[in-house]
C-alpha positions in Angstrom: -3.5 -0.8 -40.6 -0.4 1.6 -40.3 0.8 0.9 -43.8 0.1 -2.6 -44.1 -2.3 -4.3 -46.7 -5.8 -5.4 -44.9 -6.3 -8.7 -44.7 -9.5 -10.0 -46.9 -12.3 -11.1 -44.9 -14.7 -14.1 -46.0 -17.0 -11.7 -48.1 -14.0 -10.5 -49.9 -11.5 -11.9 -52.7 -8.7 -14.2 -50.7 -5.4 -13.2 -50.1 -4.0 -15.7 -53.0 -5.4 -16.5 -56.2 -4.7 -18.9 -59.1 -5.7 -19.2 -62.6 -8.3 -16.6 -61.6 -10.8 -19.0 -60.1 -12.1 -19.1 -56.8 -10.9 -22.4 -55.2 -14.0 -24.8 -53.7 -14.5 -24.4 -49.9 -16.3 -26.6 -47.8 -20.0 -25.6 -47.1 -20.8 -23.7 -43.9 -22.9 -25.0 -41.1 -25.7 -22.3 -42.2 -25.4 -24.3 -45.7 -25.8 -28.1 -44.5 -28.7 -26.5 -42.5 -30.6 -25.3 -45.6 -29.6 -28.7 -47.4 -31.0 -30.9 -44.6 -34.3 -28.9 -44.5 -34.8 -29.0 -48.2 -34.5 -32.7 -48.2 -36.8 -32.9 -45.3 -39.0 -30.8 -47.0 -39.1 -33.1 -50.4 -39.9 -36.2 -48.2 -42.9 -34.7 -46.5 -44.6 -34.0 -50.0 -43.8 -37.4 -51.1 -45.7 -38.9 -47.8 -48.1 -36.8 -48.3 -48.8 -37.6 -52.1 -48.9 -41.1 -51.9 -48.0 -42.7 -48.5 -51.0 -41.4 -46.3 -53.4 -43.9 -47.6 -51.2 -46.9 -47.6 -50.0 -46.4 -44.1 -53.7 -46.2 -42.7 -54.6 -49.1 -44.6 -51.4 -51.1 -43.7 -52.4 -50.6 -39.9 -56.1 -51.3 -40.1 -55.0 -54.7 -42.3 -52.5 -55.6 -39.4 -54.7 -55.4 -36.4 -57.8 -57.2 -38.2 -55.4 -59.9 -38.5 -54.7 -59.7 -34.9 -58.4 -59.7 -34.1 -59.1 -62.9 -36.4 -56.2 -64.6 -34.5 -57.7 -63.9 -31.3 -61.0 -65.0 -32.7 -59.3 -68.2 -33.9 -57.9 -68.6 -30.3 -61.4 -68.5 -28.8 -62.8 -71.2 -31.5 -60.0 -73.6 -30.6 -60.6 -73.4 -27.1 -64.4 -73.7 -27.1 -63.5 -76.7 -29.6 -61.1 -78.1 -27.6 -63.2 -80.7 -25.6 -64.2 -82.6 -29.0 -60.4 -82.4 -30.2 -58.6 -83.7 -27.1 -55.3 -82.7 -25.5 -54.2 -81.9 -29.3 -56.4 -79.2 -29.4 -55.3 -78.0 -26.2 -51.8 -77.8 -27.0 -52.7 -76.2 -30.3 -54.9 -73.2 -28.4 -52.4 -72.7 -25.5 -49.3 -72.4 -27.9 -51.2 -69.8 -30.3 -52.5 -67.9 -27.3 -48.8 -67.9 -26.2 -47.3 -66.4 -29.4 -50.3 -63.8 -29.3 -49.5 -62.8 -26.0 -45.6 -62.2 -26.4 -46.3 -60.3 -29.6 -48.8 -58.2 -27.8 -46.5 -57.5 -24.6 -43.3 -57.1 -26.8 -45.4 -54.3 -28.5 -46.4 -52.6 -25.7 -43.1 -53.0 -23.6 -40.8 -52.3 -26.6 -38.1 -54.7 -25.6 -36.9 -56.6 -28.6 -36.8 -56.6 -32.3 -39.3 -58.8 -33.5 -41.7 -56.1 -32.0 -40.2 -53.6 -34.5 -42.7 -53.5 -37.1 -45.3 -53.1 -34.4 -43.5 -49.9 -32.7 -43.2 -48.8 -36.5 -46.6 -48.9 -37.3 -48.0 -47.8 -33.8 -46.0 -44.3 -34.3 -47.0 -44.0 -38.2 -50.7 -43.7 -37.2 -49.8 -40.6 -35.0 -48.5 -38.9 -37.9 -44.8 -39.7 -37.6 -42.6 -39.6 -40.5 -41.4 -43.0 -41.5 -37.6 -42.1 -40.8 -38.3 -40.4 -37.6 -40.2 -43.4 -36.5 -37.5 -45.9 -37.6 -34.9 -43.4 -35.7 -37.0 -43.4 -32.2 -37.3 -47.5 -32.7 -33.7 -47.7 -33.2 -33.1 -45.5 -30.1 -34.8 -47.8 -28.2 -33.2 -51.1 -29.3 -30.0 -49.4 -28.1 -31.4 -48.7 -25.1 -32.9 -52.2 -24.6 -29.7 -53.6 -25.4 -27.7 -51.7 -22.8 -25.2 -49.9 -25.2 -26.5 -46.1 -25.0 -24.2 -45.5 -21.8 -21.4 -47.5 -22.9 -21.2 -45.7 -26.0 -21.2 -42.5 -23.9 -18.6 -43.9 -21.8 -16.2 -44.7 -24.8 -16.5 -41.2 -26.0 -13.1 -39.1 -25.7 -14.9 -35.8 -24.9 -16.8 -35.0 -21.8 -20.7 -35.9 -21.9 -23.1 -34.8 -19.5 -27.0 -35.1 -19.2 -28.1 -32.9 -17.1 -31.6 -31.2 -16.0 -32.6 -28.0 -17.7 -31.9 -26.5 -14.0 -28.5 -28.2 -14.2 -28.8 -30.8 -11.7 -26.6 -34.0 -13.0 -28.3 -36.9 -14.4 -25.2 -38.6 -16.0 -21.9 -37.9 -16.8 -19.5 -40.1 -18.9 -15.7 -41.0 -17.8 -13.9 -38.2 -19.4 -16.2 -35.8 -17.5 -15.8 -37.5 -14.3 -12.3 -37.6 -14.9 -11.9 -33.5 -15.7 -14.0 -32.9 -12.9 -11.0 -34.5 -10.8 -8.3 -32.8 -12.6 -10.2 -29.4 -11.9 -10.6 -30.5 -7.8 -14.4 -29.7 -8.1 -15.7 -33.4 -7.5 -18.8 -33.2 -5.5 -19.5 -35.2 -2.0 -19.4 -39.1 -2.2 -17.4 -38.6 -5.8 -20.5 -37.1 -7.6 -19.8 -35.3 -10.7 -20.2 -31.6 -10.3 -22.7 -29.3 -12.3 -21.4 -27.5 -15.3 -21.4 -24.2 -13.6 -19.4 -25.4 -10.8 -17.0 -27.1 -13.2 -16.5 -23.6 -14.5 -16.6 -21.4 -11.5 -14.6 -18.6 -12.0 -14.9 -14.4 -12.1 -14.9 -12.2 -15.1 -15.6 -12.9 -18.5 -15.7 -16.7 -18.2 -18.5 -16.6 -16.1 -20.3 -14.6 -18.6 -19.8 -17.5 -21.1 -21.1 -19.9 -18.5 -24.0 -17.9 -17.7 -25.1 -17.6 -21.4 -24.8 -21.5 -22.0 -26.8 -22.2 -18.6 -29.6 -19.8 -19.8 -29.9 -21.7 -23.3 -30.0 -25.0 -21.5 -32.8 -23.8 -19.3 -34.8 -22.2 -22.3 -34.2 -25.8 -24.0 -32.1 -23.9 -27.0 -28.5 -24.8 -28.4 -25.4 -22.5 -27.8 -21.5 -23.5 -27.9 -19.0 -21.3 -26.5 -15.0 -21.4 -26.0 -14.1 -21.3 -22.6 -10.7 -20.8 -20.9 -10.3 -22.5 -17.3 -7.0 -22.9 -15.0 -7.1 -26.5 -13.3 -4.9 -28.2 -11.0 -3.0 -26.9 -8.1 1.0 -27.7 -9.4 2.8 -24.4 -10.3 -0.5 -22.7 -10.3 -2.6 -25.1 -12.3 -2.6 -25.2 -16.2 -4.8 -23.1 -18.6 -6.7 -25.5 -20.6 -9.4 -24.4 -23.3 -12.7 -26.1 -24.1 -15.2 -25.9 -26.7 -18.3 -26.2 -24.6 -21.8 -26.9 -26.2 -25.5 -27.6 -25.0 -28.2 -29.4 -27.0 -31.9 -30.3 -26.2 -32.3 -33.8 -26.3 -35.5 -34.9 -28.5 -38.2 -36.7 -26.8 -36.9 -36.0 -23.3 -37.9 -32.2 -23.0 -36.3 -31.9 -19.5 -33.1 -32.7 -20.0 -30.2 -31.4 -21.9 -27.1 -32.8 -23.3 -23.6 -31.4 -22.6 -20.3 -31.8 -24.8 -17.0 -30.3 -23.7 -14.1 -31.0 -26.3 -10.4 -29.9 -25.4 -8.6 -27.5 -27.8 -5.2 -26.7 -27.7 -4.5 -23.5 -25.8 -2.7 -21.9 -29.1 -5.1 -23.6 -31.8 -3.7 -23.6 -34.9 -4.8 -27.0 -36.2 -8.6 -26.7 -34.9 -9.1 -22.8 -35.9 -8.8 -22.2 -39.5 -7.9 -18.5 -38.9 -5.1 -19.4 -36.4 -3.5 -21.6 -39.0 -4.0 -18.9 -41.9 -2.4 -16.4 -39.8 0.5 -18.7 -38.3 3.5 -17.7 -40.5 2.0 -14.5 -41.7 4.7 -12.0 -41.5 3.1 -9.2 -39.4 2.0 -9.8 -35.7 -2.0 -10.8 -35.6 -3.6 -12.4 -32.6 -7.2 -13.2 -31.6 -9.2 -10.8 -29.1 -12.0 -11.8 -27.6 -14.9 -9.4 -25.7 -13.8 -10.3 -22.4 -10.2 -9.4 -23.3 -8.8 -12.7 -23.7 -6.5 -13.5 -26.4 -7.5 -17.1 -28.0 -4.2 -17.3 -30.0 -1.1 -15.0 -31.0 0.9 -15.6 -34.4 4.5 -16.2 -34.4 5.3 -13.0 -35.4 3.5 -11.6 -32.6 5.4 -13.6 -30.1 8.6 -12.7 -31.7 7.7 -8.8 -31.4 6.6 -9.1 -27.6 9.6 -11.8 -26.9 7.1 -14.0 -25.4 7.1 -17.5 -25.5 4.5 -19.8 -26.8 1.2 -19.8 -24.1 2.4 -17.3 -22.0 0.2 -14.5 -23.6 -3.3 -15.2 -22.5 -4.7 -11.8 -22.3 -4.6 -8.4 -23.2 -3.3 -7.0 -20.2 -0.1 -9.7 -20.7 0.5 -6.9 -23.9 -0.9 -3.8 -23.0 0.3 -1.4 -20.3 -2.3 0.6 -18.4 -5.9 0.4 -18.5 -7.2 -1.9 -21.4 -11.2 -1.9 -21.1 -11.5 0.7 -23.4 -8.7 -0.4 -26.0 -10.9 -3.6 -26.0 -14.6 -2.2 -26.5 -12.8 -0.3 -29.5 -11.3 -2.9 -31.1 -14.4 -5.0 -30.7 -16.2 -3.1 -33.0 -14.0 -4.2 -36.1 -13.9 -0.7 -38.0 -10.5 -0.9 -39.0 -9.7 2.3 -36.8 -6.2 2.7 -35.5 -6.0 2.6 -31.5 -2.4 3.4 -29.7 -1.1 2.0 -26.3 2.1 0.9 -24.8 3.2 -2.8 -25.1 5.2 -4.4 -22.7 8.4 -6.3 -24.2 10.4 -8.9 -22.3 14.4 -8.0 -22.2 13.4 -4.5 -24.1 11.9 -1.2 -22.7 8.0 -0.8 -23.1 7.4 0.7 -26.7 4.2 2.5 -28.3 2.2 0.2 -30.8 -0.6 0.7 -33.1 -3.9 -2.3 -32.9 -6.4 -2.6 -35.7 -9.1 -5.4 -35.8 -10.2 -6.2 -39.2 -12.5 -9.2 -38.8 -14.5 -11.7 -36.6 -14.3 -15.4 -36.1 -14.6 -18.0 -33.9 -17.3 -19.9 -31.8 -20.1 -18.1 -29.6 -19.4 -14.4 -29.7 -16.2 -15.4 -31.1 -12.8 -13.0 -31.2 -11.6 -10.2 -33.3 -8.7 -10.7 -35.0 -6.1 -7.5 -34.4 -2.7 -6.5 -36.5 -0.4 -5.0 -34.0 2.3 -2.5 -35.6 5.5 -0.8 -33.7 7.9 1.7 -34.7 10.9 -0.5 -35.3 13.4 2.9 -34.8 13.2 2.3 -31.2 14.9 -1.1 -31.4 18.0 0.6 -33.1 21.2 0.2 -31.6 22.4 2.9 -29.4 25.9 4.5 -29.5 26.9 6.1 -26.0 30.0 7.9 -25.3 30.8 10.4 -22.5 31.8 13.5 -24.4 33.8 16.5 -22.9 30.7 18.5 -21.6 29.8 15.3 -19.6 32.9 14.9 -18.4 32.8 18.1 -16.2 29.4 17.9 -15.4 28.5 18.2 -11.7 26.7 15.1 -11.2 28.1 11.5 -12.0 28.1 9.7 -15.1 29.5 6.4 -16.0 28.7 3.3 -18.5 28.9 -0.1 -17.0 29.4 -3.4 -19.1 28.1 -6.5 -17.9 25.6 -7.3 -15.6 25.0 -4.5 -12.6 25.1 -7.3 -9.5 27.6 -9.9 -11.3 30.4 -8.7 -13.7 29.6 -5.2 -14.3 32.8 -2.8 -14.9 33.1 0.6 -15.3 34.6 1.4 -18.6 33.6 4.9 -18.9 33.3 7.7 -16.0 32.8 11.4 -15.8 35.3 13.1 -12.8 32.3 13.4 -10.6 31.6 9.7 -10.3 35.2 8.6 -10.5 35.8 10.9 -7.2 32.7 10.1 -5.7 33.0 5.6 -5.8 36.9 5.9 -6.6 36.6 4.1 -10.3 39.7 6.1 -11.1 40.9 3.0 -13.5 39.1 1.8 -16.3 37.5 -1.5 -16.4 37.6 -1.4 -12.6 35.0 -3.9 -11.0 31.8 -2.3 -9.9 31.5 -4.2 -6.9 34.3 -2.4 -5.3 32.4 0.9 -5.3 29.0 -0.3 -4.2 27.9 -2.6 -1.8 26.2 -6.0 -2.9 22.7 -4.9 -1.5 23.1 -1.6 -3.5 23.8 -3.6 -7.0 21.1 -6.0 -6.2 18.9 -2.8 -6.0 19.6 -1.3 -9.1 19.4 -4.5 -10.7 15.8 -5.4 -9.5 15.3 -1.3 -10.6 16.2 -2.2 -14.1 14.0 -5.1 -14.0 11.2 -3.3 -13.2 11.6 -0.4 -15.5 12.1 -3.2 -18.3 8.6 -4.8 -17.5 6.5 -1.9 -16.4 8.2 1.5 -17.5 7.7 4.8 -16.1 10.0 7.2 -14.2 13.0 6.3 -12.9 13.6 5.3 -9.3 16.4 6.5 -7.1 18.3 3.9 -5.3 20.2 5.6 -2.4 24.2 4.6 -1.9 26.4 5.7 1.2 29.9 6.3 0.7 31.9 6.8 3.5 31.6 6.8 7.4 30.9 9.4 10.0 30.9 13.3 9.4 32.4 12.6 5.9 29.7 10.0 4.8 28.1 11.0 1.6 24.8 9.8 0.2 23.9 9.8 -3.7 20.7 8.8 -5.8 21.6 6.4 -8.4 19.6 6.2 -11.4 20.0 3.5 -14.0 19.2 3.4 -17.6 20.0 0.2 -20.0 21.5 1.0 -23.4 19.2 0.0 -26.1 20.6 -3.0 -28.3 19.4 -4.8 -31.1 16.7 -7.4 -30.6 17.6 -10.7 -30.2 21.4 -9.7 -29.9 23.6 -11.3 -27.2 26.4 -8.9 -26.9 27.5 -7.5 -23.8 25.0 -5.7 -21.9 25.5 -1.9 -21.4 24.1 0.4 -18.6 24.4 4.0 -18.1 24.4 5.0 -14.3 24.0 8.6 -13.3 25.0 9.8 -9.7 23.7 12.8 -7.9 24.9 14.0 -4.4 21.8 14.1 -1.9 23.9 14.1 1.1 22.6 17.7 2.5 18.8 16.7 1.3 18.8 13.7 3.2 20.5 15.4 6.7 17.8 18.0 6.1 15.1 15.2 5.6 16.3 13.4 9.0 16.6 16.8 11.0 13.5 17.7 9.8 11.5 14.4 10.7 13.5 14.6 14.1 12.4 18.2 14.7 8.7 17.3 13.4 8.9 14.3 16.2 9.8 16.4 19.0 7.2 19.1 17.6 4.1 16.9 17.8 5.2 15.4 21.1 6.2 19.0 22.3 2.9 20.2 21.5 1.4 18.1 23.9 3.9 18.2 26.3 3.3 22.2 26.6 0.0 21.6 27.1 0.4 19.3 30.0 2.9 21.6 31.3 0.1 24.5 31.3 -2.2 22.9 32.9 0.2 21.3 35.7 1.9 24.9 36.3 -1.8 26.2 37.2 -2.4 23.5 39.9 1.3 23.9 41.3 0.8 27.9 41.3 -1.8 26.9 44.1 -0.2 24.8 45.9 3.2 26.6 45.9 1.7 30.4 46.3 -0.5 29.0 49.4 1.9 27.1 50.9 4.2 30.3 51.0 1.6 32.2 52.6 1.4 29.4 55.3 5.2 29.6 55.9 4.5 33.4 56.5 2.6 32.6 59.5 4.1 29.3 61.1 7.8 30.5 60.9 10.7 28.4 61.6 10.6 26.8 65.1 6.4 26.2 64.6 5.8 22.4 64.4 4.3 22.7 61.1 7.3 24.6 59.7 8.9 21.2 58.4 6.1 20.2 57.0 5.4 23.1 55.0 9.2 22.9 53.8 8.5 19.4 52.4 5.4 20.4 50.7 7.3 23.6 48.9 10.3 21.5 48.0 8.2 18.7 46.1 6.1 21.1 44.5 9.2 22.9 43.3 10.5 19.5 42.2 7.3 19.3 40.3 7.7 22.6 38.8 11.1 21.5 37.7 9.6 18.5 35.9 7.4 20.7 34.0 10.4 22.8 32.8 11.7 19.8 31.4 8.7 19.2 29.3 8.9 22.9 28.3 12.6 22.1 27.6 11.8 18.9 25.7 9.4 21.3 23.2 12.1 23.8 23.0 9.4 26.4 24.6 10.5 27.2 27.7 11.7 30.7 28.5 15.6 31.6 28.4 17.4 33.7 30.5 21.0 33.9 28.8 24.0 35.1 31.0 27.6 35.2 30.1 29.3 32.3 32.3 32.3 30.5 33.4 32.0 26.9 32.8 34.6 26.4 35.2 32.9 28.2 38.2 29.2 26.7 37.0 30.5 23.0 37.6 32.3 23.9 40.7 29.2 25.4 42.2 27.1 22.7 40.8 29.0 19.7 41.6 27.6 19.5 45.1 24.4 18.6 43.5 25.4 16.3 41.4 27.5 14.8 44.1 24.1 14.1 46.2 22.1 13.2 43.0 24.3 10.3 41.9 24.9 8.4 45.4 27.9 7.7 47.4 28.8 4.4 45.2 29.8 6.7 42.4 32.6 9.0 42.5 32.3 12.4 40.5 35.4 13.5 39.1 36.2 17.1 37.5 38.7 17.6 34.7 38.7 21.2 33.9 40.9 22.8 30.9 42.6 25.8 30.9 42.1 29.2 29.5 38.6 28.1 28.5 36.4 31.0 27.1 33.1 32.5 28.6 29.6 30.8 27.6 26.1 32.7 27.3 23.6 30.3 28.4 20.7 29.5 30.5 22.2 28.7 33.6 19.3 26.6 35.0 18.8 24.9 31.7 22.5 23.9 31.4 22.5 22.5 34.9 19.5 20.3 33.8 21.1 19.0 30.9 24.2 17.9 32.9 22.1 16.5 35.6 20.1 14.3 33.1 23.3 13.0 31.9 24.3 12.5 35.4 21.3 10.6 36.4 21.3 8.2 33.5 24.8 7.5 33.9 24.7 6.3 37.3 21.4 4.4 36.6 23.5 2.7 33.6 26.3 1.7 36.1 24.0 0.3 38.6 24.4 -1.1 42.2 28.2 -1.9 41.5 28.8 2.1 41.2 31.8 3.5 39.1 33.4 6.9 38.1 31.7 9.7 36.5 33.8 12.3 34.8 33.1 15.6 33.4 35.9 16.9 31.5 36.2 20.7 29.8 38.3 21.8 27.1 38.5 24.8 24.5 37.9 23.2 20.9 39.3 26.2 18.5 37.6 26.6 15.4 40.7 25.2 13.2 40.0 21.7 15.0 36.4 21.8 14.5 36.5 20.3 10.9 38.6 17.2 11.9 35.7 16.3 14.6 33.4 14.1 13.1 30.2 15.8 14.7 27.4 17.1 12.4 26.2 20.5 12.9 29.2 22.1 14.2 29.9 25.4 12.4 33.3 27.0 12.0 33.7 28.9 15.4 35.2 28.0 18.8 33.6 25.9 20.7 33.4 24.9 24.7 33.6 20.8 25.1 31.7 19.2 28.2 32.6 15.6 28.0 30.5 13.4 30.6 32.0 9.9 30.7 30.8 7.0 32.8 32.3 3.6 33.7 29.0 1.7 32.7 28.3 -1.1 29.9 28.1 1.7 27.3 25.4 2.2 24.5 25.1 -0.8 22.3 25.7 0.4 18.5 22.4 -0.9 17.2 20.5 1.9 19.4 23.3 4.4 19.1 21.1 6.4 16.4 17.8 6.0 18.5 19.3 7.3 21.8 17.7 11.0 21.8 14.4 9.9 20.5 11.8 10.9 22.5 10.4 8.0 24.7 13.0 5.8 24.2 14.5 4.3 26.8 16.7 1.0 27.8 15.4 1.1 31.2 12.8 -1.5 32.4 9.3 -0.9 32.6 8.4 1.6 35.1 11.8 2.7 35.8 12.3 5.4 32.7 10.1 7.6 31.0 12.4 8.0 27.9 12.0 12.0 28.0 15.8 12.5 29.9 18.2 12.1 27.1 15.5 13.8 24.5 15.2 16.6 26.9 18.9 17.3 26.9 18.7 17.1 23.0 16.2 20.1 23.0 18.0 22.0 25.6 21.5 22.1 24.2 19.7 22.8 20.4 18.2 25.5 22.2 21.2 26.9 23.5 22.8 27.1 20.0 25.1 24.0 21.1 25.3 20.3 19.9 24.9 17.3 21.5 26.4 13.7 20.4 27.4 10.1 21.7 31.3 10.1 21.1 31.8 6.9 19.0 34.5 4.0 19.2 34.3 4.1 23.0 34.8 0.5 24.4 34.1 1.1 28.3 31.2 3.0 29.2 29.3 6.1 27.4 30.6 9.5 26.5 28.4 12.4 25.6 29.8 15.1 24.2 28.2 18.8 24.6 29.5 21.5 22.0 28.8 25.4 23.4 29.5 28.2 21.4 32.5 30.2 22.9 31.3 33.7 23.9 33.3 36.9 22.5 33.0 39.8 24.6 34.4 42.4 22.1 32.4 41.1 19.6 29.4 41.1 21.7 30.4 44.5 22.9 29.8 45.6 19.5 26.6 43.9 18.6 24.8 43.9 22.0 23.7 47.2 24.0 24.8 47.2 27.5 22.4 46.0 30.0 22.1 47.9 33.5 22.4 45.5 36.1 19.0 45.2 37.7 18.4 45.2 41.3 15.1 43.8 42.9 13.5 46.1 45.3 13.4 45.3 48.8 10.3 46.8 49.7 7.4 44.9 48.4 4.5 46.9 49.4 2.8 49.4 47.5 -0.1 51.3 46.4 -2.3 51.4 43.3 -5.3 49.6 41.8 -5.0 46.3 39.9 -7.7 44.3 37.9 -6.8 40.8 38.0 -8.4 38.8 35.0 -8.0 35.0 35.9 -10.3 32.0 34.4 -9.0 29.7 37.4 -10.7 30.4 40.7 -7.7 28.9 43.0 -5.1 31.1 41.0 -7.1 33.9 40.9 -7.5 33.7 44.9 -4.2 33.7 45.6 -3.0 36.5 43.4 -5.4 38.6 45.0 -4.6 37.8 48.7 -0.8 38.1 47.7 -1.2 41.7 46.2 -3.8 42.4 48.6 -1.7 41.8 51.7 1.2 44.1 49.9 -1.6 46.8 50.2 -2.9 47.2 46.6 -6.5 47.6 46.2 -7.8 44.7 43.7 -10.7 43.9 41.5 -10.9 40.8 39.9 -12.7 39.2 36.5 -13.2 35.7 35.7 -12.9 36.1 31.9 -12.2 38.6 29.3 -15.8 39.7 28.7 -16.6 40.5 32.6 -13.1 42.5 32.3 -14.3 44.6 29.6 -17.5 45.2 31.5 -15.7 46.3 34.6 -13.4 48.5 32.6 -16.3 50.2 30.8 -18.0 51.4 34.1 -14.4 52.0 35.6 -11.3 53.1 33.7 -9.0 54.0 36.5 -6.6 51.0 37.0 -3.0 51.4 37.5 -2.3 47.9 36.4 -4.0 44.7 34.7 -2.6 41.2 35.4 -4.1 38.8 33.1 -4.1 35.1 32.0 -3.2 34.6 28.5 -5.2 31.6 27.7 -8.7 32.1 28.9 -12.0 30.9 27.2 -14.5 33.2 25.1 -11.5 35.6 24.7 -8.0 35.6 25.8 -5.8 38.0 27.5 -3.8 40.2 24.4 -7.1 40.1 22.6 -9.2 41.7 25.8 -6.4 44.4 26.2 -6.0 45.0 23.0 -9.9 45.9 22.8 -9.9 47.6 25.9 -7.1 50.2 24.7 -8.8 50.4 21.4 -12.2 51.1 22.3 -12.0 52.2 25.7 -8.6 54.0 25.6 -7.6 52.4 28.4 -3.9 53.1 29.1 -3.1 50.9 32.3 0.1 48.9 32.5 -0.4 44.9 31.7 1.4 42.0 33.3 0.5 38.4 31.5 0.8 35.5 33.1 0.4 31.8 32.0 1.6 27.9 32.3 3.1 28.3 28.8 6.7 29.4 28.6 7.0 33.1 27.5 8.4 31.8 23.9 5.3 29.5 23.3 2.8 33.1 23.9 5.6 35.7 22.3 3.7 36.6 19.5 0.2 37.4 21.4 2.4 39.5 23.8 4.0 41.4 21.1 0.7 42.7 19.7 0.4 44.7 23.5 3.0 47.1 23.6 4.9 47.5 26.8 3.4 44.2 28.3 5.5 42.4 31.1 5.4 38.6 31.5 5.2 36.1 34.4 5.3 32.4 34.1 3.2 30.3 36.4 4.4 29.0 38.9 5.5 31.8 40.5 6.2 32.6 44.2 5.0 35.4 46.4 7.6 37.3 46.1 8.0 36.8 42.4 4.7 38.3 41.6 5.0 41.2 44.4 8.3 42.1 42.8 7.1 41.9 39.2 4.0 44.1 40.5 6.5 47.0 42.1 8.8 47.1 39.3 6.0 47.4 36.8 4.4 50.3 38.5 7.4 52.0 39.4 9.6 51.6 36.5 9.4 54.9 35.2 9.9 56.8 38.8 13.1 57.4 40.2 
């Protein structure tokens, strides 16, 4: 028992002996029953020796006298005529007396018939003492005192049938049921199992009692029950017993005796260990704790009555511990225990004896390692002072009067705690201090790994995020000195930024995958519309009545194609065609399109900076981004109109650091500012402005893809876009694009030869078209057939391989990338490997080239054209591919 002397059981010698003699003790229940049985046996032997003949003779003499009295009455009545009225009166009196005697004996109503009642039972073999006892019970019932005696009992008493149906309940039981709030309808007292209706181990005890009642057997248990509603109810303790009723086999008697929750006076073991110098408690098989001694409560820092279950003591799973302790084999078991105002600690448990009513309880001794409660002396050494993470010592309550008494260099620089005894509230916000205090309380109660509390210092681009870890300094138990806490800080700014960027990227990626698939299918449909519309325009040139309608069809189809490009830009999977441009010339040429889009009520102002460097971007994508921002600004200004200002300037690398924009590198940038005079962006939604599907427009007036598309385009152009902070009127968006260094590019990038499109789109050669969409395949066949090429077609990759097995003399294979069963690149790779096909290849797809680039790289020298393409576009691609090696 962890070095402690074991406690003696009832079979062992007692703890305290004086004069070498065992002190007298009261007889146990078993000994009392044995003595009563012995006395009953002696009484039976005495009755059998000399009482049997006397009892029988007495019975017959009594009834013989009664018979003689009856005959005398008959004689008196017969002779009454001779004696006159006197004889009749005498005969009537005797008859009345005999009638009362016989009626009283039969009905057992009053004491004059006691002798008759005794005699009637003695003839059936009843013992004299038992016969008198039964007669006495009948007299008590006749006098109406039985119910009053039960009502006067302070313990709750209940008479019920063996199946639980209530027959009688005294006042104490009724009051108990009212306290528990389980009175039946019309104020009827509840059954015993309803009074103690609960889950878990206590329900098992009630079940055992009800089972004993049904079998008409005696049983008793100690049951805990929470009763009432105020403050969550009171926890009460009862000794519940059930006994059969002699002479009433169908009924049983219940008795509920309330005990103190901490039963020191009622339980001899609890009283014996109340002042024991080591922690001891009583553990029931259900895991309930019947009582704890004073040392146990002191060790755990608990108040009287607060420890009611093993779960209040032990951290984690307790079922195995309870099972092991219930074996009472003096084995020691280890577990972590909770302590009030102290960290959890490891403790040893050892059970040494059993006691109590019913299944009872096991007495368990608890021991802990006292060394963990020693006062901890902390100080910041020289090594810690120069550590890369912050360390400080805080005196007082963290969220109240906490002061930084010591801090290393990293902590002082991060939180400005340069002066000794500086209030911690000046370095951290009240919300952060409350979170730290709550974490300290949680760790004290439950233990476990420390949980970091994040705190942000500064604002904007200079903001830094720190993870704070608090550890209370151990102090002597029971002391009330100043509380000290070690506070550690770790800079997690970069990690938080990466987490936020990753979350944003994942958000865009997930929706981007969906957007790219929608764009792929949509591009297939637009391919058919645009392609056949251009073929009709060749047959109905300008001047034809149908020509304007065809122009409208083509323009709207092209607008739809631009929408799909926005979806691809949103997912950052569009194909970029970067070229070196002057931002001033680009905005000057694009301004007339902007003017048409923003309506007449909005005035467009261009403010071009001087000596701006060139930029290398995809012209179409940058124009799309600027157009989206302009249209959003127009919608924000509403019907009243306003001014849209586009301003450009150069931001040298030296000035970049002073800009509070996240993501800028140490290099020159070209800044494009797009400002409006609308209501501006509220501060509470500024952080969500680039989220996909986030819009401030009314339902049906915006998809929420505009700004998220712009964000995707600018990021793919290696630029940064941000909402300019601190603008009071309107909103200003800043686009930072890397400046193009021509000299550096000349050294790192090979010079690209100028590319000229062929003027003559006709040609000769055999082409195999592989496309699973019939309308798209038919358009390509018709277009290239008009250009003079010999065309063969296949619906999928398998059919294409069958054609190539029979005829390998094709100059060009044009194949869709995504097809059922076998995709285009796989089909071409198998044809080259197994059939030796050396034909040139052009892949076409509704996906952007970037999305299928990995598949295309498998095929050497393969070209690519994105749907929807025009009639001229496919003709030029075929002509360039077939004649690329010819002069």
